[in-house]
N, C-alpha and C positions, 0 to 999 in steps of 0.2 A: 272786624275781621279783615285780614290782609290776604290778598291773593298772591301766590308765587308765580312767577313767570320763568320759563326755561331759558337759560342762556345758551349761546351757541356751542359751548363746550360740554354741555350735558348730553348724555347719550341714552338711548332706549331702543326698543324694537318698533319698527314701522308696521303698519297694518299689513303690508305686502309680505314682509318677512314672517309674520305670524300665520298668515294664510298658507304660505308655502310649507311651513313646518307642520301645520295641521293637515294639509294635503298629503304629505309624506307619511305621517303617522296613520292616516286613514288607509292609504294604499298598503302599507305593511300589515295592518290589521286585517284587511280583506284577503291578502295572500295567506296569512296564517290561518284564517277561518277555512279557506278552501282546502288547505293542506291537512286540516284536522278532520275533514269529512272523508277524504280519500281512504285512510286506513279503516274506517268504519265500513265502507263499501267492500273493501277487500276481505275484511273479517266476516262479513255477512255471507259472501260467496264461499269462503273457506269453511265456515261453520256448516252451511247447508250441504256442501260436498262431503265433509267428514261424516255427517249424519247419514247421508245417502249411502256412502260406502259401507258404513257399519251395518245398515239395514240390508244391503245387498249380500254381505258376508253372512249375516244371520239367516237370511232366507235360504242361502245355499247350504248352510249347516243344518237347518231344519229339514231340507230335502234329503240330506245324507243320514241323519240320525233319528228323525221323527220328532214329533211334538214334545214328548216327554223322555226322549233318549232311548226309547224302545223301538226295535226294528219293526214291530207289529204296526206301528203308527206311521211308518215312512210313506210319504206321498210327495209329489212335486210341489214346489213352492215358487212364487215369483213376485215380480214387482211390475205394476202397470203405471205408466207415466202419462200425465196430461200437462198442460201448460204451467200451472201453478201448484200442483200437488202430485203425489204419487201414492199408490195403494199397495199394501202388502197383502198377498192372498195365498191360499192353499189350493192346490189343484193344478191341472194341466193347462188351464186357460182362465183368464180373468172374467168374472161375472159380477156386474154392478149390483145385482140383486142379492148377492151373498152378504149376510149380516156379519159374518166373521172377518170381512175385510177390515184392514186397519189403514185409515187415511192419514197422511202426513202433509200438512199444508205448509208451503214455503213462506218465508217472510215477504212482506210487500216489496215489490220491485224485482223479485227474483223469478226466473222462468226456467223450465226444463225443456230441452229438445233432445230427441233421440233418433237414432237411425235404425233401431231394432224394429223388426216387423211387428205390426199391430201395437206398437208402442209398449211392448212388454218383454221382460226377460223372465224366462221360466227355467228353473234348474231341475234336471232329471232326478227322479227318485233313485236313491241309493248311491249314485256316483257324484252328483252335484255338477255335472257338466251342463252347459247351456243347451237347451232344446232348440232344434232348428237353427243351429249356428250358421252365420254367414260372416266370413272374414272381412267383408266390406261394410256390413251393417252391425257394428258392435260398439257404438259410442253413445254416451249420454253427456250433454253439456248443461252446466248450471251457469246462467248468465244474469248479471245485474243490469237491468235495462237503463238505469240512470247513469252508471259510470262506464258500462261496456266491459267490465271485468268478467272473465269467464274461466271456468275450470272444466276440463274434459276428462270424463271417466271412460276408460276402455276396458272391456271384459273379454278375456280370451275364451276359446272353445271349452276349456276345462274350468272356467270360472275364476281365474286369477284376475285381480283388479289392479289397474294402474291409474294414477291421476296425473294429468299434465296441466 
């Protein structure tokens, strides 16, 4: 068996060149991975916000039309918010002991903060206006603690909802 030796005019890649190329590819892969996670965080906050807004509007509608659309069943409805969940309830105030409450738990990493008094929004029976409304305490924030992404929901005196 005969061994071949490289002559001076033969070319190839050196170890340093290979390491530089592998390093560049690794950095590009790392940046791509980080950029793929960001949209997921934004979508998580947006999805939770959309669900919360729909629940707010539904609770307001129930306070105006009643549980089954009949005026005989009209009563106030509201939403009680804690850090990682919110509860939909019927009545003029939240009661944790009420078995008819419906709890919605947020995805992991999401949190709610609110400026509403007693952490609850209650819609008035018949009109759907916000009970005990305060122009300065009328927001709910949905925040992703990992990415810092946040959406703010503002509710007016008459129950109109805007998202920023």
